[in-house]
C-alpha positions as CSV (number, residue, x, y, z in Angstrom):
1,M,-29.0,11.5,-2.6
2,R,-24.9,13.6,-3.1
3,R,-24.6,13.4,0.7
4,S,-26.3,9.8,0.8
5,L,-23.6,8.6,-1.2
6,D,-20.5,9.8,0.9
7,E,-21.0,8.5,3.1
8,H,-21.6,5.5,2.3
9,L,-18.1,5.4,0.3
10,A,-16.6,7.0,3.8
11,W,-18.3,4.0,6.0
12,L,-16.5,1.4,2.8
13,E,-13.3,3.5,3.0
14,E,-13.3,3.0,7.2
15,E,-14.6,-0.8,6.8
16,I,-11.4,-1.3,3.9
17,D,-9.1,0.1,6.3
18,Q,-10.7,-2.2,9.2
19,L,-9.8,-5.6,7.2
20,E,-6.3,-5.1,6.9
21,D,-5.6,-4.2,10.2
22,G,-6.9,-7.1,11.3
23,I,-4.9,-8.9,8.6
24,I,-2.3,-7.6,9.5
25,A,-2.8,-8.4,13.1
26,A,-4.0,-11.7,11.9
27,I,0.4,-12.1,10.4
28,A,1.3,-10.3,13.3
29,R,-0.3,-13.4,16.2
30,S,1.3,-16.6,14.3
31,P,5.4,-16.2,14.2
32,A,5.3,-18.6,11.3
33,C,2.8,-16.7,8.7
34,Q,5.2,-13.3,10.4
35,A,8.4,-14.7,9.4
36,R,7.6,-16.1,6.2
37,A,6.1,-12.7,5.3
38,D,9.3,-11.0,6.9
39,L,11.2,-12.8,3.5
40,L,9.0,-11.9,1.5
41,R,9.2,-7.6,2.0
42,S,12.5,-8.9,2.4
43,V,12.3,-8.2,-1.5
44,P,12.2,-5.3,-3.5
45,G,9.3,-4.3,-5.3
46,I,6.8,-6.8,-2.7
47,G,5.2,-4.7,0.3
48,P,2.5,-5.3,3.3
49,V,-0.6,-6.5,0.7
50,T,2.0,-8.2,-2.0
51,A,2.8,-9.8,0.6
52,A,-0.2,-10.3,3.1
53,S,-1.9,-11.8,-0.4
54,L,1.2,-14.2,-1.3
55,L,0.3,-15.3,2.4
56,A,-3.2,-16.3,2.2
57,L,-4.4,-17.2,-1.1
58,L,-1.1,-19.2,-1.9
59,P,-0.3,-21.0,0.6
60,E,1.3,-23.2,-1.0
61,L,4.6,-21.1,-2.0
62,G,7.7,-22.3,-0.5
63,A,6.3,-25.7,-0.2
64,L,6.3,-26.9,-3.5
65,G,8.8,-26.5,-6.6
66,S,9.1,-23.9,-9.3
67,K,6.7,-25.3,-12.1
68,A,4.3,-26.2,-9.8
69,V,4.4,-22.6,-8.5
70,A,3.7,-21.5,-11.5
71,S,1.1,-23.4,-13.1
72,L,-0.9,-22.9,-9.6
73,A,-0.6,-18.6,-10.5
74,G,-1.7,-19.1,-13.6
75,V,2.0,-17.7,-14.8
76,A,3.3,-20.6,-16.6
77,P,3.3,-20.9,-20.1
78,V,1.0,-23.4,-22.4
79,A,2.0,-25.2,-25.4
80,H,-1.0,-24.4,-28.4
81,D,0.6,-27.6,-30.4
82,S,-1.1,-29.3,-32.9
83,G,0.9,-32.1,-34.9
84,G,3.7,-30.3,-36.3
85,M,1.9,-26.7,-35.4
86,R,3.3,-25.2,-32.8
87,G,1.7,-22.7,-32.0
88,R,1.5,-19.8,-29.5
89,R,2.9,-19.8,-25.5
90,T,0.5,-18.2,-23.8
91,I,-1.4,-18.6,-19.5
92,W,-4.2,-18.7,-18.6
93,G,-5.3,-20.8,-15.5
94,G,-4.3,-21.4,-11.9
95,R,-5.7,-18.4,-9.3
96,K,-6.0,-15.2,-11.0
97,P,-6.2,-13.1,-7.9
98,V,-2.6,-14.4,-7.9
99,R,-1.7,-13.1,-11.0
100,N,-3.3,-10.1,-10.3
101,V,-0.9,-9.4,-7.5
102,L,1.6,-10.4,-8.9
103,Y,1.6,-8.3,-11.9
104,M,1.2,-5.0,-9.9
105,A,4.1,-6.6,-7.5
106,T,5.9,-6.8,-10.7
107,L,5.4,-3.6,-12.5
108,V,6.8,-1.8,-9.7
109,A,9.7,-4.2,-8.6
110,T,10.7,-3.3,-12.9
111,R,11.2,-0.2,-11.9
112,H,12.7,-1.1,-7.8
113,N,14.2,-4.3,-8.3
114,P,17.9,-4.6,-10.2
115,K,17.8,-7.9,-10.9
116,I,14.2,-7.5,-12.6
117,G,14.4,-4.8,-13.9
118,A,17.9,-6.1,-15.5
119,F,15.1,-8.6,-17.2
120,Y,12.7,-7.2,-17.7
121,R,14.7,-4.3,-20.0
122,R,17.3,-6.8,-21.8
123,L,13.5,-9.1,-23.5
124,R,12.4,-5.5,-24.1
125,E,16.2,-5.1,-25.9
126,A,15.8,-8.5,-27.7
127,G,12.2,-7.6,-29.4
128,K,9.4,-8.4,-26.8
129,A,6.6,-6.6,-26.3
130,P,5.8,-5.2,-22.7
131,K,3.2,-7.4,-21.5
132,L,5.2,-10.1,-22.6
133,A,8.1,-9.3,-20.8
134,L,6.3,-8.3,-18.0
135,T,4.7,-11.6,-17.0
136,A,8.1,-13.5,-17.6
137,C,9.3,-10.9,-14.6
138,M,5.6,-12.2,-13.3
139,R,7.0,-16.0,-13.3
140,T,10.9,-15.1,-12.8
141,L,9.6,-12.8,-10.0
142,L,7.5,-15.7,-8.4
143,V,9.9,-18.6,-9.3
144,I,12.6,-16.1,-6.6
145,L,9.8,-15.8,-4.0
146,N,9.0,-19.6,-4.0
147,A,13.2,-20.2,-3.7
148,M,13.6,-17.3,-0.8
149,L,11.0,-19.5,1.1
150,K,12.0,-23.0,0.6
151,A,15.1,-22.1,1.2
152,G,13.5,-19.8,4.6
153,K,16.6,-17.1,3.4
154,P,15.7,-12.8,2.6
155,W,16.3,-11.5,-0.3
156,E,20.1,-10.5,-1.1
157,A,21.0,-7.7,-3.4
158,R,24.6,-9.2,-4.6
159,Q,21.2,-12.5,-6.0
160,A,20.7,-9.2,-8.8
161,A,24.3,-9.5,-10.2
């Protein structure tokens, strides 16, 4: 039974590798898609998986405003107010796979991207919860990526200052 499971896992890993190679090849075949992927990958914290995922799952990136893109990704704060009561803002809705990809990219960006890292530390020092600070960084990272694709300009280190 164990040998059969090991063979099946090896087959699945091979299939995943072939799919990843196919995705990379598909992006490389399209000059426009490759240019967008290169712009995304110029940001510290954004790797090939994140770039490919964002291109596939959020094709509107770079074509809409920051609020609309944040809503599509599900990282826009939604108010829970009624009458005079003001509830907490939470995120929900949107495209969960995009949110998952952004979460992992933001974790990396808090360590390797000077702008996102400084923003995260500032929120934590202000007493914000770690998840809340990370969610705010997710939105900030998405807004930066959207603006870069809209302008067609890569990340520059001086943007972090």
